[in-house]
C-alpha positions in Angstrom: 27.7 -61.7 132.2 31.3 -62.9 131.3 34.3 -61.6 133.1 36.5 -59.1 131.3 40.3 -59.7 131.5 43.6 -58.0 130.6 47.0 -59.5 130.5 49.3 -58.8 133.4 52.2 -61.1 132.3 52.6 -63.1 129.1 53.9 -66.6 129.3 57.4 -65.4 128.4 57.2 -62.7 131.0 56.0 -65.3 133.6 59.1 -67.4 132.8 61.4 -64.3 133.1 59.7 -63.3 136.3 60.3 -66.8 137.8 63.9 -66.6 136.7 64.2 -63.2 138.4 62.7 -64.7 141.6 65.3 -67.5 141.6 68.0 -64.9 141.2 66.7 -62.9 144.2 66.6 -66.1 146.2 70.3 -66.9 145.3 71.3 -63.4 146.3 69.7 -63.9 149.7 71.0 -67.4 150.4 74.7 -68.4 150.5 75.4 -71.2 148.0 76.5 -73.7 150.7 73.3 -73.4 152.7 70.6 -75.9 151.7 67.1 -74.6 151.1 63.7 -76.2 150.7 60.8 -74.9 148.6 57.2 -75.7 149.8 54.5 -75.0 147.2 51.0 -74.2 148.4 48.4 -76.1 146.5 47.3 -75.6 143.9 49.4 -73.1 141.9 52.2 -72.6 144.4 53.3 -76.2 143.6 54.3 -75.5 139.9 55.8 -72.3 141.0 58.0 -74.1 143.5 59.0 -76.7 140.9 59.9 -74.1 138.4 61.9 -72.1 140.9 63.8 -75.2 141.8 64.7 -75.7 138.1 65.8 -72.1 137.8 68.0 -72.4 141.0 69.7 -75.4 139.4 70.3 -73.4 136.2 72.0 -70.7 138.4 74.4 -73.4 139.7 72.8 -74.1 143.0 72.3 -77.6 144.3 68.8 -78.9 143.6 66.6 -77.7 146.4 64.3 -80.0 148.3 60.7 -79.5 147.1 57.5 -80.3 149.1 53.8 -79.5 148.9 51.4 -78.0 151.4 47.7 -78.6 151.4 46.2 -75.8 153.5 42.5 -76.8 153.1 42.1 -77.9 156.7 43.7 -74.7 158.1 41.7 -72.1 156.1 39.5 -69.8 158.1 37.6 -68.6 155.0 36.2 -71.9 153.6 32.7 -70.6 154.2 33.3 -67.9 151.6 34.2 -70.3 148.8 31.6 -71.3 146.2 33.4 -74.6 145.8 35.4 -76.2 148.6 39.0 -77.1 147.3 39.9 -80.7 146.8 41.9 -82.1 149.6 45.3 -83.0 148.1 47.4 -83.8 151.2 50.7 -82.3 152.0 54.0 -84.0 151.1 57.2 -83.0 152.9 59.5 -85.9 152.5 62.5 -84.4 154.2 63.4 -83.1 157.7 62.5 -79.4 158.1 64.4 -78.9 161.4 67.0 -76.2 161.0 66.4 -75.7 157.3 65.6 -72.5 155.4 62.2 -73.0 153.8 60.6 -70.8 151.2 56.9 -71.0 150.9 55.8 -70.5 147.3 52.4 -69.2 146.1 51.3 -67.6 142.9 49.6 -64.6 144.5 49.5 -63.0 147.9 46.5 -60.9 148.7 44.9 -61.1 152.1 47.7 -63.2 153.7 45.2 -65.9 154.9 46.7 -68.6 152.7 50.2 -67.9 154.1 48.9 -68.1 157.7 47.3 -71.4 156.9 50.4 -72.7 155.2 52.5 -71.8 158.3 50.2 -73.8 160.5 50.5 -76.8 158.2 54.3 -76.4 157.7 55.0 -76.5 161.4 53.3 -79.9 161.6 56.4 -81.2 159.8 59.1 -79.7 161.9 60.8 -76.5 163.0 62.6 -74.7 160.2 65.4 -72.3 160.9 63.7 -69.7 158.8 60.6 -69.4 156.7 60.3 -67.0 153.8 57.7 -66.3 151.2 58.1 -66.1 147.4 55.2 -65.1 145.2 54.8 -64.3 141.5 52.3 -61.5 142.2 52.0 -59.4 145.3 48.5 -58.0 145.2 48.1 -55.1 147.7 45.3 -55.3 150.3 46.4 -57.4 153.2 44.1 -58.5 156.0 47.0 -60.0 158.0 50.5 -58.6 158.6 52.2 -60.9 156.1 54.6 -59.7 153.4 56.5 -61.6 150.7 60.3 -61.8 150.9 60.5 -62.3 147.2 57.9 -61.0 144.7 58.2 -60.7 140.9 55.4 -58.1 140.5 53.4 -55.9 142.8 50.0 -54.6 141.8 47.1 -52.6 143.2 43.7 -53.6 141.8 40.3 -52.0 141.9 37.3 -53.5 143.8 35.9 -56.3 141.7 39.2 -57.2 140.1 41.3 -60.3 140.8 44.6 -61.7 139.6 44.3 -65.1 137.9 47.6 -67.0 137.4 47.5 -70.3 135.4 50.3 -72.8 135.0 50.3 -75.3 132.2 51.1 -78.1 134.7 47.6 -77.7 136.3 45.6 -75.6 133.8 44.7 -77.0 130.4 44.8 -73.5 128.8 48.5 -73.1 129.6 50.4 -70.3 131.2 48.8 -66.9 131.8 48.7 -64.2 134.3 45.7 -61.9 133.9 43.5 -59.4 135.8 39.9 -60.4 135.7 37.1 -58.0 136.4 33.4 -58.5 136.7 31.5 -56.1 134.5 29.2 -53.8 136.4 25.5 -54.7 136.1 24.3 -51.1 135.3 
């Protein structure tokens, strides 16, 4: 049976939400302090790159941008129907003493963030690590909260948030709630 879906954010609302996230980041970080954005594969990467562009539009120096592949640090791989492709992390700058903002499209259980922190600290010791997400989905399993979130939602059992970015998804930008129809 196909999944039912409803729109959470239109492409225009996604763009506006990312601009709002960048504004929140600017308000929390003095202009003279450098920051780095680390996108969590897969969809945290385009989010980090778009945030970097928005920060530049707001007059900030271009932030350093890196990517984190958390596949090797996941504790829930056995629950995946398909194991994610190993992309490899790329942090081509010194993290020591730097403010780093992890970027992911959705936070739900907190497990991806825990894995990202494990991978991030392989590259150095940042001064501070924060988390920016497009969607904060309630229902944590770990005590992890985003510092910057565009939207907070509570979903019903059987529902999930699906965010797509045109950079990695052929169908283009979308942010929807998918639900599996009951089999009654």
